[in-house]
N, C-alpha and C positions, 0 to 999 in steps of 0.2 A: 656454544650454548644456543639452544633454539630460542627464537624470538616468539613471544606469546602474543596472540591476537585474540581479542574478545569481541564477539558479535553480540549486540544487544537486540532482542526482538520482543515486541509487546503485542503484536497482532498477527493474524493469519496473512494480512496483506503485506506487511513488511517482511515476514518470513519468506513469502514468495519472491520478493525482490532479492533477499540475501542468500537464498538456498544454494544457488549455483556457486556463489563465492565461498560459502562455508564449505561445501563439498570439495572444491578445488584446494582450499587452504588446508583442510585436514589431511590431504594426500601429499602435501608439498614438503619436500625435504627442507629442514632448517627452520620449520615453523611448528608451533603448537597452537591449534585453534580451540577456543573455548566458546560456549554459547550461554549467555545469561538470558533466561526465559522468564518473562513476567507478563503482566497485563491480562488481556483476554485469554491468553493461552491456558491459564490455569482455572478459568471459570467454566463450570459445568454447563451453565445456561447457554454459553456461546460455543458449545461443542468440545470444550477442554482440548484445544488443538495442540497442546504439548504432546499428546499421544501421537500426532502425526510427525512431530519432530523425533520422538523416540523411534518410530517406525523407519526413519531414515538411517538408523544405526549410527548417528553421529556420536563422537566421543566428547567427553567433558561438558555435559549438559547440566546446568545449574538452575533449578526452578526457584522462583521467588514470588510469593503472593504480595502484590502491592495494593490490592483492594478486594473487598468481598462483594461489592455491588457497583453500580454506576456512580462512584464517588465523584465529587467535584475535581476538576483538573488540578487545582493547586494542591489538594490533599494527595492525589495520586503522585504528583511531582515530588512532594516532600517525602513521602514514603519510599519512593523509588530511589531518590538520592541517598537516603539513609541505608537502604539495603545494598545498593550497588557500591557505595563507598566502602562498606565493610567487606564486600566481595573482592574488590580490586586490591584492597589492602592485604588480603590473604594471598592472592595469586601474582600480584605485581606485574601486570601486562606491559608490553611495549607499545601496543596500539589498540585503541578502542574504535569499533566501527558501528555507526548508528545510521538509521535511515529515516528520511522523511520529516514528518511534522507532528508526531505524537509527543505527549508529555514524557513518555519513557525515553524517547530520543533526546529530549532536552535534558533530562536527568543524567543520561550517560555523558553528554557533552560537558555539562557543568562539572561532574565528578572528575572527568578526565582532565579538563583544562586546569582545574584548581589543584590537581595533584601532579601537574607537570608531566602528564602522559599524552602522547599524540592521539588526537581524535580525528577520524576520517568520517565525513558526512556524505552520504549517498543521496543524490537527487535534491540537492539544495538549489537555490536560485530560481525556483518555480513560483508561479502565481496561482492563487486559487480564489482569493477574495474574502475568505472567512477567517475565523480565529486560527485555523490551520496555517495560514500564510504567516501570521505573526509568529507562531511557534517555529515554523520552518526557518525564517530569517534569524530568529534568536539562536537556533541550533547552529546555523552557519557562523554566526559571530563568535560562538564558543568553540568552534572547531578549527583545526590547523590545516586539514587537507579536505579538498572538495572534489568529489567524484560525480560529475554532473552529466545529465542526459544529452544536452545539446549546447550549441554556442549561445543561444539566447539566455540560457541559465547562467552561463559563464559571464556574459555581459552584465547581468544583474548583480552578480557577486562582485564584479569589479566596481559597480556603482556603490556597493555597500562598503567599499574600501578594502576589499580582500586583495592579496598579492596574486598577480597573474601566475607566478611560479608555483603556487599551491593549488591551482585549479586544473583539473584534468577531465576532458570530455571522453567518457567511456560508454555512453548510452545507458539505457535502462536494463539492468541485469535480468529482469524477468523475460526479456525477449530471447535470452539464451535458451530458456526452457521452451518458450513458445515456438522457436525455430527448430527445435531438436526433432529427431525422428524416434524418440523414446516414449512419447505419450501413448496412453492406452487407446484402444479403439472404442467407439461410441457404444457398442453393444455391451461391452464389459462395464462401462461406467453407468449406463442406465440400469443394468441388472443389479449393480452394487447398491444403487440408491432406490431401487424399485420404482423407476420411472417408466410408465407404460405408454405414454403418448409420444408421437413422432415429431410433431411440430409444437413449438413452445417459445415463449419469451422468458427472459430472466429479470426478476425484480430485485434490485439492490438499492435500498433506500436508507440513508444514514441521517442522524439528527444534525441540525445546524444550531450550535449552542447559542449563537447570537440572536436566534429567532425562537427561543424556547417558549416564549409567551403565547405564540400562535401555532405551536407544533402539533397540538392535538387536532386543530382544524386542518392543517396541511396533511396530516396522516389520514384523516377521514376522507379527504378529497382523493388522495392517491388510491386508497383501498376501494373506494366507490368506483373509481375508474377501472381498476383491475377487474373487479367483479362484473361490472356492466359490459366490459368488452367481450365477455364470454369466450375468451381464448384460454389456451393452456399456459400455465406459468410454473416456473421453478422459482421459489421465493427463498432468499437467504437472509437470516437475521442481520440487523445493523451492527455497527461497532458499538462499543460500550460507553460512548460519550453520554453526557447529560442529555436526556430526551429519548434514549433508546427504549426505556420502559414504556413510553407512550406508543412507540411504533410497534413493539411486541404485543402490547395490549390490543392495538388496532388489528393486528394479524390474526387474532382469535376469530375474527369474522370469516377467515378462510377455512376454518374447521369444517369437515364433512363436505367440502367442495371437491368433487372428483377431478376438476380441471386444474387444481392448484396443489402443488407439493411444497411444503415449508420445511426448511432445514436450518438448524442453528449455525452450521458451517459446512463447507465442502473442502475436501482435500484440494490443494492448489492445482495440481496437474489435472485432476478430474474436473475441476471448475473450468479450466481452459478448454478441455474437450467439449464440455457442454456449451460453453460460450461459442466455440468455433462452429457448432452445429445448430445454434439457435436461430430463430427468426429475427430477434432483436433483443437488446438489453434496455431496460427502463429504470429510472431512479436518479440517483445523484452520486454514484460511485466513480472513482477515478478509472475503474475498469472500463467504463463506457467511453472515456476520453482517450485512453491509451491502448489497452489491450483489444477492445472491440474494433477500432479502425484498422489495426494490424491484420485482423482476420476479415476485414471488409463487412463486419456485422453492423447493421444500423443501430444507432443510439438515440433514445429519447431522454434527454437530460432535463430534469425537473428542478426548477428553483435556482438558488444562488451558490450552492456549495462548490460547483466547478466552473462558474461562469467566466473566470479569468484563466482557466487552465490550458486552453488551447482548443483547436478546432480541426475538423476534417470534413470532407464531403458527406460522410455517413452520419454526422451528428446533427440532430435537430433539438432546439431548445424550446421550453415552454415554462409557464409559471405553475403554481400549485392548483389551479382551477380544474375541476373534473372535466369540464367541457373541452378545455384546451388539450388536456392529456388524451382524451378519447379521440379528438380530432387528429392528433399526431399518430396515435396507434393505427387509426384507419388509413392515414396517408402512408405510413411506414409499411403496412401490409400490402398496399397497392404498388409501392415504388420498387424498382429493381435495386439490387444491392450494388451501389456504385463502388467501383474498385478504388480503394484508398490505401492499399498496403504500401505502395512506394512512398507516399507522402508521410505515412506514419513511421516508416523505417528511417527516413531522413531525419525526422524530428526526434526520435528516441533511440537511435542506434541501429546496428546491423546484426545483432545477435552474437556479438563477440566481446561483450563486456567482461566476462570472466578472463578471457585471454589477455585483455588490456590490463585488468587489475593485477593479475599474476606477474605480468611483465613489469609493471611499476614496482611491485614488491621486490622482485629479484634484481631490479636495476639499482636499488639503493636510493632512489629518488626520495621516497618517503622519509627515510631515516636521516637524510641530510637537511630536512626542512627545519627551520627555527621554531621552537616552541613559544618564544616570545613574539607575540603578535603586535604589529603596528598598523594603524590605519593608513592606507595609501591615498594621499590626496591626488586628485587628477584635475586637469584643466579641461573645461568643456567649451 
């Protein structure tokens, strides 16, 4: 009998991390892969990215609407738990795979662990310093298997009392796509999105829920800096956390500006092509901390959202003040692009995460792990 695996995805970002694993699993003998699609994927305002999942021609795609707008995280969590619980009761999977630090991932881990189903968490053990970190560690504690990006992440999970036998370093799965030779050429991507300029920066700016009281001011400073820099930009909508409406409202000032193209979302592979050919990325997305250094693209990281996430020679940090942002934009334009690919690859894998994941599945290691978790005390 085939083993059933359920991948849970709630955002364009985590789908990019899961895509190569889903693709390989659906072609693997002895396994039946399913995809529970929820969150931003079904929201038209953010590009209805479930359409990109359908374009991949994956089998067994199940859509579930867990919110109609930028609901509070606790409500999203509650709704997702209810929907996912009913779903897994119907298909009875052997393994649930979640990624990262979203409320949807926490819902998946809770449902799996409380129903005695193995849960694998991808990219646990990382630091970010915001509410995301709290959720990420909670997901890890509710998961049985940990597929981490590097040994630093493994060390943190050991500090959290996780068993070493359940932690596997496989790198960051999106590097498998980044390192592939199947990405589209730049001309095809710019034509698809009607981008007419050659040189550009990319703005990806997400809300920080713990700073919501001052987010309107922060957004205004960022938008002011982008406009006053007088450079070309590709701007992508934020995620749907509390505060996203403030950012989207601020982006209305970009209307009718020929130097700025705004998109609700971009296809993941097309985003990688645009990132690889950009002058820099600015904002507070993890793409600036992980994907950009792999391509040796400079990052201007604004504020606190990623301040504990890691670093590379191509990353510069600033606060939310317009003057500081403009200063870094000017310095970034003057600076040469320091090569950082080797250090990024060491930190987040070598582009073979899918191979390592499939090897673990076929070795039977996952299936012999205990579902009863015990905190592992350690002497320091």
